[in-house]
C-alpha positions in Angstrom: -53.9 -12.3 -53.6 -53.6 -14.9 -56.7 -57.0 -13.7 -57.7 -58.7 -16.4 -61.1 -61.5 -13.8 -63.4 -63.7 -16.4 -65.2 -64.4 -14.9 -68.4 -61.7 -12.8 -68.7 -62.3 -12.3 -72.2 -65.4 -10.6 -72.2 -66.5 -7.0 -71.7 -66.5 -6.7 -68.4 -64.1 -9.3 -67.3 -61.3 -7.7 -69.1 -61.1 -5.0 -67.8 -61.6 -6.3 -64.6 -58.5 -8.6 -64.9 -56.6 -5.5 -66.3 -57.3 -3.6 -63.1 -56.5 -5.9 -60.4 -53.4 -6.9 -62.5 -52.3 -2.9 -62.2 -53.6 -3.0 -59.0 -50.4 -5.9 -58.5 -52.6 -8.9 -58.1 -51.4 -12.0 -59.4 -54.4 -12.8 -62.4 -54.9 -16.6 -63.6 -58.0 -15.4 -66.4 -60.1 -18.1 -67.4 -62.0 -17.8 -71.0 -62.9 -20.0 -73.6 -60.6 -18.5 -75.9 -57.7 -18.1 -74.2 -55.4 -18.4 -76.8 -56.7 -15.0 -79.1 -57.3 -13.5 -75.5 -53.8 -14.2 -74.5 -52.1 -12.0 -77.8 -54.3 -9.3 -76.6 -52.6 -9.4 -73.1 -49.9 -11.4 -72.6 -48.8 -10.4 -69.3 -51.3 -12.5 -67.6 -51.7 -15.5 -66.9 -54.2 -17.9 -69.4 -56.1 -21.0 -68.4 -58.6 -22.6 -71.1 -62.5 -23.0 -69.5 -65.0 -23.4 -71.2 -68.8 -23.4 -68.5 -70.5 -25.2 -71.7 -68.6 -28.1 -71.2 -66.3 -27.8 -68.2 -66.9 -29.6 -64.2 -65.5 -29.8 -61.0 -62.6 -32.1 -61.6 -61.4 -29.7 -64.4 -61.5 -26.5 -61.9 -60.2 -28.0 -58.9 -56.5 -27.7 -60.8 -57.1 -24.4 -61.7 -57.4 -23.4 -58.3 -54.6 -24.1 -56.9 -53.2 -21.3 -54.8 -56.0 -19.1 -55.6 -57.7 -16.8 -53.2 -60.7 -15.8 -54.7 -62.8 -16.2 -57.8 -64.5 -13.3 -59.6 -67.1 -14.5 -62.4 -67.6 -12.6 -65.5 -69.3 -15.5 -67.7 -72.1 -14.7 -69.5 -74.3 -15.4 -72.5 -76.8 -12.8 -73.3 -79.4 -15.5 -74.9 -79.0 -19.4 -76.6 -77.5 -19.4 -79.9 -74.3 -20.7 -82.1 -71.9 -22.0 -80.0 -74.6 -20.5 -76.8 -75.8 -22.5 -74.2 -77.5 -20.1 -71.5 -78.5 -22.4 -68.8 -75.5 -24.5 -69.3 -73.5 -21.2 -68.9 -75.3 -19.4 -66.2 -76.2 -22.4 -64.4 -74.8 -25.8 -65.1 -71.5 -24.4 -65.8 -71.3 -21.7 -62.6 -72.1 -24.3 -59.9 -68.7 -26.3 -61.5 -66.7 -23.5 -60.6 -68.6 -22.8 -57.6 -68.6 -26.3 -55.6 -65.0 -26.4 -57.3 -64.2 -23.8 -54.9 -66.0 -24.9 -52.3 -63.9 -28.2 -51.9 -60.6 -26.3 -53.0 -61.4 -24.0 -49.5 -61.5 -20.8 -52.1 -63.9 -19.2 -50.0 -63.9 -15.2 -51.6 -66.1 -15.5 -54.8 -68.1 -12.9 -56.0 -70.6 -13.8 -59.0 -71.2 -10.6 -61.9 -74.8 -10.2 -62.6 -77.5 -8.4 -63.8 -79.8 -5.7 -62.3 -83.0 -6.9 -62.9 -82.4 -10.4 -62.8 -85.3 -11.3 -61.3 -87.7 -14.3 -62.3 -90.8 -11.5 -62.8 -88.8 -10.1 -66.4 -90.4 -13.0 -68.1 -86.6 -13.6 -70.1 -85.1 -16.9 -69.8 -82.3 -14.6 -69.6 -83.2 -13.5 -66.1 -84.3 -17.1 -64.8 -80.8 -19.1 -66.0 -78.6 -15.4 -64.1 -81.0 -16.0 -61.6 -80.7 -19.7 -61.1 -76.6 -19.1 -61.2 -76.9 -16.7 -58.1 -79.2 -19.1 -56.3 -76.3 -22.3 -56.7 -73.9 -19.9 -55.1 -75.8 -18.5 -52.0 -76.3 -22.1 -52.0 -72.5 -23.3 -51.0 -70.7 -22.5 -48.4 -69.0 -19.8 -49.3 -67.8 -15.9 -48.3 -69.7 -15.2 -51.4 -71.0 -11.5 -53.2 -73.7 -11.1 -56.2 -72.7 -7.9 -57.9 -75.7 -7.0 -60.8 -74.0 -3.6 -62.5 -76.7 -1.1 -64.1 -75.2 -0.3 -67.5 -72.0 -0.1 -67.8 -70.0 2.3 -69.9 -66.3 2.4 -71.0 -64.1 3.4 -73.5 -64.2 0.4 -75.2 -67.9 -0.9 -76.2 -69.8 -4.4 -76.2 -73.4 -5.5 -76.6 -75.9 -2.9 -76.1 -73.4 0.4 -75.4 -72.2 -1.1 -78.8 -75.5 -0.7 -80.1 -76.3 2.6 -78.1 -73.3 4.2 -79.8 -74.1 3.0 -83.6 -77.7 4.5 -83.0 -75.6 7.8 -82.1 -74.1 7.3 -85.0 -76.8 7.9 -87.6 -77.9 11.5 -89.1 -80.3 13.4 -88.9 -82.7 11.1 -86.0 -82.3 8.4 -83.4 -84.1 6.0 -83.4 -84.7 3.9 -79.9 -87.1 1.2 -78.5 -89.4 3.5 -75.8 -87.3 5.9 -74.4 -88.5 6.0 -71.0 -86.8 3.9 -70.0 -84.5 4.2 -66.7 -80.8 4.0 -66.2 -78.8 4.5 -63.8 -75.3 4.0 -65.9 -71.7 3.1 -63.8 -68.6 3.9 -65.0 -66.1 0.8 -65.7 -62.9 2.6 -63.8 -66.2 2.4 -60.8 -67.4 -1.3 -60.9 -63.9 -2.7 -61.1 -62.8 -0.8 -57.6 -65.8 -2.3 -56.0 -64.6 -5.4 -57.2 -61.5 -4.9 -56.0 -62.4 -3.9 -53.0 -64.7 -6.8 -52.3 -62.6 -9.5 -53.3 -60.4 -8.5 -49.9 -60.4 -11.5 -47.7 -62.3 -8.8 -44.9 -65.0 -7.0 -47.4 -68.7 -7.4 -47.0 -69.7 -11.1 -47.8 -73.0 -13.1 -48.4 -74.7 -10.3 -50.0 -75.9 -8.4 -53.1 -75.0 -5.3 -54.4 -76.7 -3.3 -57.4 -73.7 -1.5 -59.0 -75.3 1.4 -60.4 -74.5 4.9 -60.7 -75.6 8.2 -58.8 -77.7 9.7 -61.9 -80.8 8.7 -62.8 -80.8 9.1 -66.9 -83.8 8.4 -69.4 -82.8 5.8 -72.3 -83.4 8.8 -74.6 -81.7 10.9 -72.9 -78.8 8.7 -72.5 -78.4 9.0 -76.4 -78.5 12.6 -76.7 -75.7 12.5 -73.8 -73.3 10.3 -76.2 -74.3 12.2 -79.4 -73.2 15.7 -77.7 -70.0 13.4 -76.6 -69.5 12.2 -79.9 -69.1 15.3 -81.4 -72.6 15.0 -83.7 -74.5 17.0 -82.3 -78.4 17.4 -82.3 -80.2 15.1 -83.0 -84.8 13.9 -82.9 -84.9 11.1 -81.3 -87.8 8.5 -83.1 -89.5 6.4 -79.6 -90.3 3.3 -81.5 -93.1 1.5 -80.9 -92.2 -2.0 -79.5 -94.3 -3.3 -81.6 -92.8 -1.9 -84.6 -89.0 -3.2 -83.2 -90.2 -6.8 -81.7 -89.8 -7.9 -85.0 -86.5 -6.5 -85.5 -85.5 -8.4 -82.4 -86.9 -11.7 -83.4 -84.0 -11.1 -86.5 -82.0 -10.9 -84.2 -82.5 -14.3 -82.5 -82.2 -15.8 -85.7 -79.2 -14.1 -86.3 -78.0 -16.1 -82.7 -79.0 -19.2 -84.3 -75.9 -18.5 -87.2 -73.6 -17.0 -85.0 -73.8 -13.8 -85.4 -74.3 -12.0 -81.8 -76.3 -9.1 -81.0 -77.2 -7.8 -78.5 -81.0 -6.5 -80.4 -82.1 -9.9 -79.2 -85.9 -10.6 -77.3 -83.9 -11.0 -74.2 -83.1 -7.9 -74.3 -86.6 -6.0 -74.7 -88.1 -8.1 -71.7 -84.6 -6.7 -69.6 -85.4 -3.4 -70.6 -88.6 -3.1 -70.1 -88.9 -5.3 -66.7 -85.7 -3.1 -65.1 -81.9 -1.7 -65.5 -82.1 1.0 -63.1 -80.9 -1.0 -59.4 -80.4 1.0 -56.2 -76.4 1.6 -55.2 -77.2 3.1 -51.6 -76.9 -0.8 -49.7 -73.2 -1.2 -52.2 -72.0 2.5 -51.4 -73.3 1.7 -47.0 -71.2 -1.1 -47.1 -68.0 0.2 -49.4 -67.9 4.2 -49.2 -67.5 4.4 -52.3 -68.5 6.9 -54.4 -69.6 6.3 -58.2 -69.2 9.2 -60.8 -73.0 9.7 -62.9 -73.1 9.7 -66.5 -72.6 13.2 -67.7 -69.2 13.3 -65.1 -68.3 10.3 -66.9 -68.2 12.0 -70.5 -66.6 14.8 -69.3 -63.4 12.6 -67.2 -63.2 10.9 -70.9 -62.9 13.0 -74.2 -63.9 11.3 -76.9 -61.7 10.5 -80.4 -61.4 9.7 -83.9 -61.8 5.3 -82.6 -64.7 6.6 -81.0 -66.1 8.2 -83.6 -65.4 5.7 -86.5 -66.7 3.2 -84.3 -69.9 4.9 -83.8 -70.5 5.5 -87.6 -69.8 2.4 -88.4 -71.5 0.4 -85.7 -74.9 0.0 -88.1 -73.2 1.0 -91.7 -70.5 -1.9 -91.2 -72.7 -4.7 -91.2 -75.0 -3.3 -94.0 -72.0 -3.7 -95.6 -71.0 -7.2 -95.1 -74.1 -8.0 -95.7 -74.4 -6.0 -99.6 -71.2 -7.8 -100.3 -72.4 -11.8 -99.6 -75.2 -10.9 -101.5 -73.4 -9.0 -104.1 -71.5 -12.9 -104.3 -74.5 -15.1 -103.4 -77.1 -13.4 -106.2 -73.8 -13.3 -109.1 -73.4 -17.1 -108.6 -77.4 -18.1 -108.5 -77.7 -15.7 -111.3 -75.5 -17.5 -113.6 -77.0 -21.0 -112.8 -80.7 -20.0 -113.6 -81.8 -16.8 -115.5 -78.1 -15.6 -116.3 -77.2 -18.8 -117.5 -77.4 -18.2 -121.7 -75.1 -14.6 -121.1 -73.2 -16.6 -119.1 -72.5 -19.6 -121.8 -72.2 -16.5 -124.6 -69.8 -14.8 -122.7 -67.8 -17.7 -122.2 -67.8 -19.1 -126.1 -66.7 -14.9 -126.6 -63.4 -15.2 -124.1 -62.6 -19.1 -126.3 -64.2 -21.5 -124.0 -64.9 -24.9 -126.4 -68.7 -26.7 -126.0 -67.1 -28.9 -123.5 -65.7 -26.5 -121.1 -68.2 -23.9 -120.7 -70.7 -26.1 -118.3 -67.7 -26.6 -115.5 -66.5 -23.5 -115.8 -69.5 -22.2 -115.3 -70.6 -24.7 -112.1 -67.2 -23.8 -110.9 -67.2 -20.0 -110.6 -71.5 -19.8 -109.6 -70.4 -22.4 -106.6 -67.6 -20.3 -106.1 -69.4 -17.2 -105.8 -72.6 -18.8 -104.2 -70.1 -20.7 -101.3 -68.2 -17.2 -100.7 -71.4 -15.3 -100.4 -72.5 -17.7 -97.9 -70.5 -18.0 -96.0 -70.0 -14.1 -95.8 -73.3 -14.0 -94.8 -72.9 -16.5 -92.1 -70.1 -14.3 -90.9 -67.8 -17.2 -90.9 -64.2 -16.5 -91.1 -64.6 -13.1 -92.7 -61.4 -11.9 -93.0 -60.1 -15.0 -94.6 -63.4 -15.0 -97.2 -62.8 -11.3 -98.2 -59.4 -12.2 -98.6 -60.2 -15.2 -100.8 -63.4 -13.1 -102.6 -60.6 -10.0 -103.1 -58.2 -12.5 -104.7 -61.2 -14.1 -107.3 -61.9 -11.0 -108.1 -58.5 -10.4 -109.8 -58.4 -13.9 -110.9 -61.3 -12.7 -113.2 -59.9 -9.4 -114.3 -57.2 -11.3 -115.4 -58.9 -13.9 -117.2 -60.7 -11.1 -118.6 -58.1 -8.5 -119.6 -56.3 -11.9 -121.5 -59.4 -13.4 -123.3 -61.8 -10.3 -123.7 -59.4 -7.1 -123.2 -62.5 -5.0 -124.7 -64.2 -5.5 -122.0 -62.5 -2.9 -120.2 -63.8 -0.2 -122.8 -67.2 -1.4 -122.1 -69.6 1.2 -121.7 -71.4 -1.4 -118.4 -68.0 -1.9 -116.8 -68.2 -5.4 -116.7 -64.8 -5.1 -115.2 -64.5 -1.3 -113.5 -67.3 -1.9 -111.4 -66.0 -5.3 -109.3 -63.1 -3.0 -108.1 -65.0 -1.0 -105.3 -66.4 -4.5 -104.0 -62.1 -5.1 -103.7 -62.1 -2.4 -101.4 -65.6 -3.5 -99.8 -64.3 -6.5 -99.5 -61.0 -5.3 -97.7 -62.0 -2.5 -95.4 -64.6 -5.1 -94.2 -61.4 -7.7 -93.5 -59.6 -4.8 -91.6 -63.1 -3.9 -89.3 -63.4 -7.4 -88.6 -63.4 -7.5 -84.7 -66.0 -7.9 -82.0 -64.5 -7.1 -79.2 
């Protein structure tokens, strides 16, 4: 079968595309970032798409020769570059309508557990509207609503959980009493492969959940044991105390920094993250693995422990580096301006050249600091920071070599910042 997977560069979509390819299917992998994704999975047939702007006519050509479609496209919340309604409703409906017009009857749509109006989130509203758009079409549709999906690769909520597990001594969780039925990514992929077949059940909605009910706090404990971090005291954070952090996550989203700590997550977490797997199991004969059995079958490695420990440290390091450069530039133009002119004088700059040198250097620092804080081309910005620091060291070494022996270490202190920039550049990957 030729199966088109929309959103094939995402967390769930990438696994589904890889699974279907390994099973012998011809996979058309559609994604917004198809160029980068094709370097990670060059064996797939990549197609550029964008649910925010693509219309029916765009999909007609892409669907030629396709036997089934799996739609995995989704965003958590509106933000810079993300439009929930355009992606979940309008963009999805354009794909569904094109399937109907071109005769691609079997369409699988990946939604989420708890997508009900009662959840009170824009995510649930738009996801629900997307499901309704599919059900209105004359298609052999299947809506799949996964609970918490666990895999060796993590993104979003599972990445946040692992990052919290990487904290020493105490692990904060919002509430902790919420019950999940985690499902392994391999079980989800097998479900998609089964239900993509022409003779499989259709026009039904299935919750894809595991057999084991696990509270959020026990989920964290299980992950910590799996990572080899031992026991930790769980701190059940009150929702009123956690809410500012989720609102800050909303703000970061509008700056282009995607995080799972946003208000939609909080609403969905408090509504339903469990689901009922019995209809799916009865219809397909599936036998999903429970959370602890999944952990036992996939021993943690060095990269898992590194990811958990760096999960929260790395953003802190990026913010520290960005603020360092930003504040350095601001201080040089304000309260430390006289001292900056004194240093330039001692370095041999005349009165005419001192102001432009000071302004150029300060604006340079401010721009790089803002870019790092905004997470804009982080690798390139980090490289410029390292090169700029080399220039700073070289200039002072030629003009004021005595600063190498200065007790306050104005030259020596910038060397760790170079190492920090290199570490941030080396680990700048979201998926």
